[in-house]
N, C-alpha and C positions, 0 to 999 in steps of 0.2 A: 479425774479419771485414774486407772491401774492403769499405766503404760511401763512396758517394756521393750528392748531395742533387740535385733535381731541382722548380725551380718551375716552375709557370706561370704566364706574366703577361701585361696587355692593360692599357696605359696606366698602369706602375707606374713610372715616371720617376724620383718624388718619392723610392720608399721601395725600390727592387729594389735599389740600392748596399748600404746598410745589411744588408736580408736576406742579401746573397750573402757580404758579408767577415763578416757573425755567423755565416752556415754554414762557411765554410771553416778556422774557429778549430775544430771538429769534424771535418767530412770531407775528404777526401782531394779532391774535385774539385765542382764545384757547374755542373749543367747548367741554364740556361733557358732555355724554349720564348717566345718572343715570338709572339704569339697575333695578328699581326695590328696592334700597337700603331702610333698614331698621333705618340706622343710619346717618341720616340727610346729607348724602355725598353732596346732591344737595346744599342748603343752604352754606355749606363752600365754594363748589366750586365758587358759584354764588357770596360771598362775596371777595371771593380771585379774581375775577376780570373775571370769564369765562362765556360764552355763554351757558346755561343751557337745556338741552334736559331732558324730565324724562316719563321712563316707570312707569306703575301705578305698574307694579309686574314683577319680574323676567321673560327674556326671551329667554335669553343668550347673549354670547356676540355676534355672528355672528348676532343677530337682534339687539343692540346695534348699532353695527358698518354700519349699512345700514339705520339706522335712523339717526346717525350723517351724512354721507355722504350724505342721500338725504338731510337735512336742509344745510348742505352745498354747495353744487348744487344750490340749490333756490335761494341763496346770489349772484349767476354767476360773483362774483368778484375774485374766486380765480384759481390758476392757479397749485397748489399740495396742499397739506392734507400730515402732518407726524400723524401718527396712533405710540402712544405707549401707556402703562398700568399706571394704574393710583396710583401703588403701592409702586414706586422707585426703581424698577428694573431695569429701564430704565435712563441713564444719559441725561436729556434734552441738556446737553453743547454741547452732540456731535451732538446735531440737525444741527447747521453749515454747518456738515463734510457731512451729506448725502446730503445737499443742494448743494455745492459744488461736490460731487463725481455726481450727477445728471447731474448738466450743465457739468459738464467735459467729460463726458463717453457719453450723451446723451441716458441717461437712460427713459425708461416709470416709473417704479420698481424700489426702492430702497431697498433690504430687510438686515437688520443689520445681522450681523453672529458672535456668538459666540464661535465658533467652534476654535478660536485659541489658547482657557484655557478652557478644560471641567471641569476643575479639580472642581469648585465650581457647577455644575451642578449635579445633582441627578440621582445616575448610571440610574434609571428607564425610567428619562427623557430624558438620554444621547440616549440610546438605541433604543426608536421609535424615538426620533430623525433623529438618522441618515436613520434608516429604510425610516419615510416616505418622507425624504429629496430623498434619492438614488429614490424612487420609483417617486416622481415628479420630478426629474431631468430625467428620463426617459420617463416620458410622455411628457413633456412640450417641450422636445429636445433644453431645455437650464438651465445651472447650477444654482442650488438655493442649499446652502450649509446650511440653518437654517432655513427650512419650519416650524417650529412651534415660530421664532422671531416674536412678534408682533411689533416691535419697525421698522417702514417701512416709507418712501415718495411714495407718489403713485401722477402722475398727475392726475388733474380732466378730462382730455381729457379723459385717461386711461381707468379710472369709469364707461365715460359713453357708453364706449366699452363691459360693463360685465354684464353679465347674472349669478346672484346671486339666490340660491336658501336656502342656508343650515341658521341657525339661531344660533349655537351653534359655539364650537373651529374650528369645522372644516373650519367654513366661512373665516379662514386667509390663508388655503389651494386652495378654491376655485378660492381666489382673486387668488391666482397664476398660477392655471392650467387653470382660463378663459384667463389670460393673455399671457398665454404661447403660447395656440393654436390659439390667435387673432393675434398672430406676435407680440405682445408688447416685448419693451426687459428691461430683470429681472438683476438689476446690485446686487451687496453682496456686502455689505461694513464691514469689521469688528469693530467692538464694544466690548466695557467692558462687562465683565459677571459679573452680581451680583444678586447674591442669600441670602437674608435675612430669618428673622424668620418671614417674610410675609403667611401669609396662600394662595396656590394656588389652583385654584376651575378648575383644570385640571382634570379630571379623566382618569389613566393611559391605563386603560382596554376598557372604555365607548368610548372615545372618539378617541383611536384609531382606535377600529372599526368601528368610524363615519369617518373617516378618509377614511379605504380602501373599506368601503361602497359607501361612494361618489367618490375614485378612478375608481373602478368598473365601476359606472354611466358612468362617466368619458370616461372611453377605450371602452364601446359601440357604445358610441354617436360618439368616433372620427373614429371607424370602419364603424359604419351603417350608419351615416350620413355625409353629405358633409356640407363645412363651410356656416353659414346663416349669414347675414346681421342683428344683432340681439342688437335691444335698452339696454340699461340696464333695467330690471326689476323695483327696486326701483324706478330709473328717470321715467320709465314713467309711473306709478302709482301713483307718486305725481305728474306729470301732470294730471294724468286721474282725480285725487280728492281721493287719497291715499286708493282707492278701497285692493291695496295687502299689504299694509305697515298698513292700518285701523290706522293712528296718529292721536289721538285722542287731542281734545283740551289742554288737562293738557301734552300732551307729545310735544306741540310746545314750538319753541326758547324762551324763556327768552325777546329777545331783546340782546343787543349789552349792554357792560357792564357798559355802562355809564346811562342807562337808568332800572338798577336794583337795585332793594333794598331789 
């Protein structure tokens, strides 16, 4: 499998160099989407060897993921995308485990699971994670242990079959909703639970509300509408001239690392 990594960042100049270099030990390219950072994260990532895509303003993690997925699929060469955060809370040396687990289990998506050691996880995050994971499992008919974990491996063929509408942290759950509904298989891989002094941009009340609002829409859709053959919205819009994502010239890829400066 040809695998690349995708790292959405917002003001992570202190950490992103280490994350990019760590990923490049295990994948062939590292894409970084700078979601309107004000601390020079994009330049640090580029200097570390990443292919950088920029948003001029902060649009949300989901918007950054969709921009990154579009850039990766535009290349046409990648079989899978490892998604991880830019704040060093995911161990890039576990990337080979994701690749092996996907190959051996035949999964379309592999999600990291920190549920084996919840002690480092803040109590509020632990409670909301358990609740949202159980809700996702019930709605998709598949076991999802850690719905809030951003460390995951996704086949690009799977991404092309998803219809994504959200733009915030709820996009990570929406990916699993859509994949489960369309019959894609989801695996859970135990990983390290790492929490440091880094600031989290997740709002426990607002983002939980967004999750259940999305879950309600998903439930209504499942009940009221038969399954349709839908192309992935962002991919479709990229092919149609980026009308939906509105990827402006300054948001386009800087090109391969060897051409950046």
